[in-house]
Every structure is written in C-alpha cells, then in structure tokens.
FIKOL-520911 format. One record per residue (C-alpha): x, y, z. Coordinates in steps of 0.001 Angstrom, whole numbers, padded with zeros to 6 digits, always signed. Layout:
<rs>
XYZ ...
</rs>
This chain:
<rs>
+000000+000000+000000 +001504+003314-001082 +001705+006308+001191 +000449+009635-000096 +002919+011661+001972 +005889+013600+000560 +008271+010972+001976 +006359+008186+000233 +006470+010195-002968 +010233+010654-002635 +010620+006941-002005 +008633+006211-005194 +010847+008620-007131 +013994+006918-005858 +012659+003505-006893 +011645+004785-010310 +015094+006319-010887 +016659+002954-010020 +014248+001269-012422 +015158+003853-015069 +018840+003001-014620 +018057-000700-014938 +015994-000080-018068 +018821+002012-019525 +021328-000746-018736 +019093-003409-020277 +018585-001272-023386 +022343-000799-023730 +022970-004542-023387 +020253-005401-025913 +021528-002868-028444 +025074-004170-027973 +023885-007741-028596 +022019-006637-031729 +025089-004794-033038 +027282-007857-032420 +024766-010120-034180 +024621-007735-037137 +028421-007731-037465 +028564-011526-037130 +025938-012029-039832 +027778-009560-042085 +031035-011435-041498 +029238-014703-042276 +027990-013278-045577 +031510-012102-046467 +032931-015566-045769 +030168-017153-047898 +031061-014744-050689 +034734-015727-050455 +033848-019431-050566 +031643-018809-053609 +034462-016913-055337 +037013-019633-054603 +034695-022351-055983 +033987-020287-059103 +030302-019650-058348 +028560-016417-057509 +026596-015684-054344 +023450-015217-056449 +023769-018803-057714 +024108-020165-054193 +021015-018371-052859 
</rs>
C-alpha cells in the first residue's frame, strides 16, 4: 500500500530512478547484442562470398 505523503512520494521517485537506470542498462545490453549479431551475420555473408568466389560460383547462384 503506497503512502500519499511527501516521503512516500520521494521513495517512489527513488525507486523509479533505479528502475530507469536498470531499463537504460538493459537497453544498452540489448543494443550491444544486436550490433554484435549484425556484425557476425555480415562477417558470415563475407565468408560465404569468399567461398563462392574460390569455388567459381557467384553468391546469387548459391542463394
């Protein structure tokens, strides 16, 4: 049960600022993971392209 006093309000603000920091941290981690996945998939495509070139085929033929 929440208090409707100034101290209760300040306590709610402190909790929400902690939650905001956690949300910011989670967002940073998620964006970092997405960036890493994007780079890994790009690197995978480059390696597929190199394999296709070395075998004499094009990437369009392999898809």
